[in-house]
C-alpha positions in Angstrom: 22.4 43.2 -16.3 20.5 40.0 -17.1 18.6 38.2 -14.8 19.1 34.7 -14.2 15.8 32.8 -13.9 16.3 30.0 -11.5 14.1 26.9 -12.1 11.4 26.2 -9.3 11.8 22.6 -8.3 8.2 21.0 -7.8 8.2 19.2 -4.2 6.8 16.1 -4.2 3.2 16.0 -3.2 2.9 14.4 0.5 1.4 11.3 0.6 -1.9 10.9 2.4 -2.3 8.7 5.2 -4.2 6.4 3.2 -1.4 6.5 0.6 1.3 5.8 3.3 -0.9 2.9 4.4 -1.3 1.5 1.1 2.5 1.9 0.8 3.3 0.0 3.7 0.5 -2.8 2.8 2.5 -2.9 -0.7 5.6 -3.7 0.9 4.2 -6.2 3.4 2.6 -8.1 0.4 6.1 -8.1 -1.0 7.5 -9.5 1.8 4.8 -12.5 1.7 6.0 -12.9 -2.2 3.3 -11.1 -3.7 0.2 -12.1 -2.2 -1.7 -13.0 1.1 -5.1 -12.9 2.7 -5.9 -9.4 3.8 -6.0 -10.7 7.8 -2.4 -12.0 7.3 -1.2 -8.6 6.0 -2.9 -6.7 8.9 -1.4 -9.1 11.5 2.0 -8.5 9.8 1.4 -4.8 9.8 0.3 -5.1 13.5 3.5 -6.9 14.2 5.8 -4.4 12.5 4.1 -1.6 14.5 4.3 -3.3 17.9 1.1 -4.1 18.2 -0.2 -7.5 20.0 -1.5 -9.6 17.0 -3.9 -11.2 19.5 -5.8 -8.0 20.4 -5.6 -6.0 17.0 -7.5 -2.7 17.4 -10.3 -2.2 15.2 -9.3 1.1 14.3 -5.8 -0.4 13.0 -7.8 -3.1 11.0 -10.4 -0.6 9.4 -7.2 1.6 8.2 -5.9 -1.1 6.2 -8.8 -2.6 4.8 -10.1 1.2 3.6 -6.6 2.0 2.7 -6.3 -1.0 0.2 -10.2 -0.5 -1.1 -9.4 3.2 -1.7 -6.3 2.4 -3.8 -8.3 -0.5 -5.6 -11.1 1.7 -6.5 -8.6 4.1 -8.0 -7.3 3.0 -11.3 -4.6 5.3 -11.2 -3.6 4.3 -7.6 -4.3 0.6 -8.3 -1.7 0.6 -10.9 0.7 3.1 -8.9 0.9 0.5 -6.2 0.4 -2.7 -8.8 -2.4 -4.1 -6.4 -4.5 -7.1 -7.5 -7.3 -9.2 -6.4 -6.4 -12.9 -6.9 -10.1 -14.1 -7.1 -11.6 -10.9 -8.3 -13.8 -8.4 -7.0 -14.4 -8.9 -3.3 -11.6 -11.1 -2.6 -9.7 -11.1 0.4 -6.7 -12.6 -1.1 -4.8 -9.4 -1.9 -1.7 -9.1 -4.3 0.9 -6.9 -5.5 2.4 -7.1 -8.9 6.0 -8.1 -8.0 9.1 -6.5 -10.1 10.5 -8.9 -12.7 14.0 -10.1 -11.9 16.1 -10.6 -14.6 17.3 -14.3 -15.7 
């Protein structure tokens, strides 16, 4: 009898929490039309999480900033998420490359 070989399907690698936050940042930036000041991004992500924007926990703010910076500093992740810094290194104006639409 001939053995039938089955293909092993690789499960997609689960996103780290920093990658999951970076994905939320990307989605938020897309809601803003592709770019926004990081403070606006943090406030919108807080709103989306049900957090009072008048009292955003420092932990949330730090998590968002460090997740963006980690993705920005990793060339592969930067390209994957499409992140940009409108005014260059050190800018707080975050951006994301928007998908092109057909005309």
